[in-house]
C-alpha positions, 0 to 999 in steps of 0.5 A: 403222124409226125414224130419227134425222133430227136427227143428220144435221143436227147431225153429220157422219157418218164411219162407220156400224156395226150393233149389237144392243141388249139390250132387255126385252120391253116395250121391244121392243113399244114400239119396234114401236109407234114410241114412241122419241125419239132426242133427246139420245141417244148411246153411251159406253164404260164398263168395256170395254162400249158403252152407249146412254145417254138413248134414250127408249123410252116405257113399253108402254101395256098393260104392268104392273109389268114395264114398263121405265124409259124412259131406262135404259142399254141395252147395245150388242152388237158384236164385240170388234174393232169395240169396240176400233176404235171406242174408239180412234177416239172417244178419239183424235179426239174423235168421238162415237157417235150412234144413227141408226136402230132397226130389226128385221132379218129374224130379228126382232132389234132392231138399232141403226145407230150413227154415228161422228160429228163435230159440225158448227158453226153455219155448216156447218149453214146451208151444208147447209140452203142447199145442200138448198134449192137442190137442191130448187128445181132438182128442181122446175124440171127 
């Protein structure tokens, strides 16, 4: 399981959705090897479909001409009612969709945990950091 830890720092996560990802074979092997970078990645609606943009999956080292483009758009697979609900929330309230985790389910399919998020202001991030530091200190002493 690969996690986007920066997302919880930069965004307030309101809801999460599990989505399938349309991948190529070499991408699956790179994900299993843990070669993923979430920096700057997000999901966007285009033509009635949901696409994952700017997710870096490193080219498979033992791949050949069949290797993939590391930053290509990847289609996200959700039920139509979930897509409609997400589109409405994103368009009306100015929220964004950020990837939180990539993992493989019991059947071996790659899944993406997608978060419906609102960006945090700088002062909110500082408050969260202070709160976490105080909690760590309390755990240390008690």
